[in-house]
C-alpha positions in Angstrom: 0.1 0.5 -0.1 2.8 2.6 0.7 3.9 1.8 -2.3 1.5 2.4 -4.3 0.8 5.6 -2.6 4.2 6.5 -3.5 3.5 5.8 -6.7 0.7 8.3 -7.2 2.6 10.8 -5.1 5.3 10.3 -7.6 3.2 10.8 -11.0 1.0 13.4 -8.8 4.6 15.5 -8.5 4.6 15.1 -12.0 2.0 16.1 -13.0 2.1 19.4 -11.1 5.1 19.9 -11.8 4.4 20.1 -15.8 0.7 22.0 -15.2 3.2 24.3 -13.8 5.2 24.7 -16.4 1.8 25.5 -19.0 0.5 27.7 -16.5 3.6 30.1 -16.1 4.3 29.8 -20.2 0.4 31.0 -20.8 0.6 33.3 -17.8 3.9 35.2 -18.9 2.3 34.9 -23.2 -0.9 37.1 -21.2 1.2 39.5 -19.8 3.0 39.9 -23.0 0.2 40.2 -24.8 -1.8 42.5 -22.0 -2.9 46.1 -23.6 -3.8 47.5 -19.8 -1.8 46.8 -16.8 -5.4 45.6 -15.7 -5.3 43.4 -18.0 -1.6 42.1 -16.9 -2.0 41.6 -13.1 -4.6 38.4 -13.2 -1.4 36.2 -15.5 1.1 38.0 -12.8 -0.7 36.6 -9.7 -0.9 33.4 -11.1 3.3 33.6 -11.9 3.5 34.6 -8.4 1.9 31.5 -6.8 3.7 29.2 -8.9 7.8 29.5 -7.1 6.5 27.6 -4.4 3.8 25.2 -6.4 6.8 24.0 -8.0 9.0 23.4 -4.7 6.1 21.2 -3.7 5.8 19.0 -6.6 9.8 19.0 -6.5 9.7 18.1 -3.0 7.2 15.5 -3.6 9.4 14.2 -6.6 12.2 13.3 -4.7 11.0 12.0 -1.6 8.6 10.1 -3.3 11.8 8.7 -5.9 13.5 8.0 -3.2 11.7 6.4 -1.7 10.6 3.7 -4.9 14.2 3.8 -5.8 15.7 2.6 -2.6 12.3 0.2 -2.6 13.8 -1.1 -5.7 17.1 -0.8 -5.3 18.2 1.8 -8.1 19.2 4.4 -6.4 23.0 3.9 -7.3 21.6 3.6 -11.1 23.5 6.0 -13.4 20.0 7.0 -14.4 18.7 7.9 -11.0 21.7 9.8 -10.2 21.4 11.7 -14.0 17.9 12.2 -13.2 18.6 13.5 -10.2 21.1 15.9 -11.3 18.6 17.6 -13.8 16.5 18.3 -10.8 18.9 19.8 -9.6 19.6 21.5 -12.1 16.3 22.5 -12.6 15.4 23.7 -9.3 18.3 26.0 -10.0 17.8 27.7 -13.4 14.1 27.8 -11.8 15.8 29.9 -8.2 18.6 31.8 -8.2 19.2 31.9 -12.4 15.7 33.5 -13.0 15.1 35.3 -9.5 16.2 38.5 -10.5 14.3 38.4 -14.3 11.8 37.5 -12.1 12.1 39.9 -9.0 11.9 42.8 -12.2 8.4 41.8 -13.1 7.3 41.5 -10.0 9.0 45.2 -10.0 7.3 46.4 -12.9 3.4 45.4 -11.5 3.7 48.1 -8.9 4.8 50.9 -11.5 1.9 53.0 -12.6 1.2 55.4 -15.1 1.6 55.4 -18.8 4.6 53.4 -20.0 3.2 50.6 -16.9 1.7 47.9 -19.4 5.2 48.1 -21.4 7.9 48.3 -18.5 5.4 44.8 -17.6 5.6 43.4 -20.8 9.0 43.8 -21.1 9.4 42.2 -18.1 7.9 39.4 -19.0 9.5 39.3 -22.4 13.3 38.5 -20.5 15.1 36.1 -22.3 16.4 34.4 -19.2 12.6 33.5 -18.2 12.0 32.3 -21.3 15.3 30.3 -21.4 14.7 28.8 -18.0 11.1 27.9 -18.7 12.5 25.9 -21.8 15.1 24.8 -19.9 13.1 23.5 -17.4 10.4 21.9 -20.2 13.7 19.9 -22.6 15.1 18.8 -18.6 11.6 17.4 -17.3 11.1 15.8 -20.1 14.5 14.2 -20.1 14.3 12.5 -17.0 10.8 11.2 -17.7 12.4 9.9 -20.6 14.9 8.5 -18.2 12.6 6.8 -15.7 11.1 4.8 -18.7 14.2 3.9 -20.3 16.5 2.8 -17.1 19.5 3.9 -19.4 23.6 3.0 -18.7 25.5 6.2 -17.7 26.3 7.3 -21.2 23.3 7.5 -22.6 21.7 9.3 -19.6 24.3 12.2 -20.3 23.1 12.2 -24.2 20.1 12.5 -22.9 20.6 15.4 -21.0 23.3 16.4 -22.7 20.1 16.9 -26.3 17.9 18.5 -23.6 20.5 21.3 -23.2 21.2 21.5 -27.2 17.5 21.6 -27.4 17.1 24.5 -24.7 19.6 26.9 -26.3 18.4 25.9 -29.8 14.9 26.5 -29.3 16.4 30.0 -27.4 17.9 31.3 -30.3 15.9 30.4 -33.2 13.2 32.5 -31.0 15.7 35.6 -30.6 15.8 34.9 -34.6 13.1 34.7 -35.4 11.9 38.0 -33.6 14.6 39.7 -34.3 14.1 39.3 -37.9 10.1 40.3 -37.1 11.9 43.1 -36.3 14.1 44.0 -38.4 11.6 43.1 -41.6 9.0 45.8 -39.7 10.8 48.6 -40.5 
């Protein structure tokens, strides 16, 4: 019974993590597309509660994963170590790396006046926030793949390297598309 509860908690933690990433994506997009400060504020409220949700989801995933890994005897396997490394990287990218950009977004929400919505939209368009989101999605999917495939050490590192490469490629291609669109509109 305990194993079933832990497996359930593990799956719910992953679902919560991915649902939160989707809400973050939609919220940042909503802020970027807002025409008034009043339109942007509900999206901003969603973005500000997400770190607590992510923290709870990651804690649930790690605790239940440790229990399940110990129970099955796979804690020392390479794919498990790679998974925990990926989760640690996701936590770092979500916290310390994007903290300044998230603070700038919260600070912009307090601004009033004519340019306040533009400041808010610019803060929500931060390349760091977009890269952070892409890295967390790519590494989250990589962890799911590692849990399913259970590859050896070299293949596990290849999966994580592929996730990193896809994150960077997506960010660079997005930036090029935006700069081409801006140049084309001139």
